[in-house]
N, C-alpha and C positions, 0 to 999 in steps of 0.2 A: 216871309211869314204868309201862310195861306189864310184865306178868309172863308167863313161859312155864311151862307145866306139862306133864309127861309122866306118863301113867298106863300102867303095865304090866299087861296082862291075859293070863293063861295059860289061863283056863277058859272053857268054853262049856257045852254040855249035860252035860258030865261033872260040873260043879258050877255049876248055874245061879244059885245065890244069890251066889257069889263073882263071877261074870260080871256080874250085875246091880249089885252094890255098886260094882264098878269103873266101870261105865257111869254110875252115879249120881255118883260122884266126878268123873269126866271131864266130865259135863254141868255140874256146879257150877263147875268150873274154866273151862270154855268160856264160861259166862255172865258171867264176869268180864272185865275189860279185859285183853287179851293173846292169846297163842297157846297152844292146847292140842292135844296129840296123844296118841293111845292107840297103844301098840305091842302088837299082837296076836301072840302066840306060841302054840305047842302047839295044843291043841284050840280056842282062841278064834278062830283064823283062819277056822274054818267060819262064824262069825257074820258075817263081812264078805262072804261069798258071797251073791249074790242069793237071797232067800228063806231065808237062814240064820237069821234072827231071827223068822220068821213063827211066830206062835202060842206063842212062848217067854215064859213068865211064871212066876216063882217065887211060890208062895203068899204073899200079903200084900205083894207088891211090884208096882210098875208094870210094864207089858209092856216087854220089852227093846226091841222095835221102836220104841215111843213114846219111850223114853229116847234111843235112837240118833238118831231124827228131830230131837229138840230139840238134841242135841249137834251134829249136822250143821248145823242152822239157825243155831247160834251160832258157826259157823266151825270146829268141831272136825274134826280130821283123824284118820282111821284108817290106821295104818301096819301093813301085813301082812308078817310075816316071810317072806322069799322061800323059805327052806329048808322051813319048816313048811307053807307053801302048796303047794309042789311035792310034798312027801311025801303030801299029801292030794288031789292032782290038781286044785288050784285055780290058775287063771291070772288075769292082770290083767283079761281079758275077763269073768270070772265075778264080779267085785267090784261092790258097790253104790256109788252115788254117794258121794263123800267118802272112799272107801277107795282105797289104792294099795299096790303092792308097794314096800316100803322096808325096807332091812336094818339091821343092827347099826351100820354106819358112820354112817348118817344119824341114827340114834337117839342114838348116843354124841356125835355132833357137836352135836345139839340140847341135850343135857345140858351139854356143854362150853361152849355159848353161854349157859348160865345157867338152863336149865330146872330147875324143882323137880320131883323125882321123887315121885310118889304111888303108894302100894300097894307 
């Protein structure tokens, strides 16, 4: 039986350590058998924009872009809050591969379908 995991991330450059820990957890979940999504809200939506993770690395942790690449290669999905993205001038065309605009209804549906929530 495969598992579903949802990781919620609210932080970006405002708290790079928390953003990195969320990506580490999401990457570990994506490497398992199943489906994993990260729901990016608040400042974390900037990470899903092209170039948004470039050069970001909290001291002592792997680079955020490297963690995201592994997450993506393992089938991980980045769901970007549409309201948060719009508030920051980010559109679907601005997003990196594996990221899409997806709101609360999709996220809640994913949890309702059995996803375990992390973070």
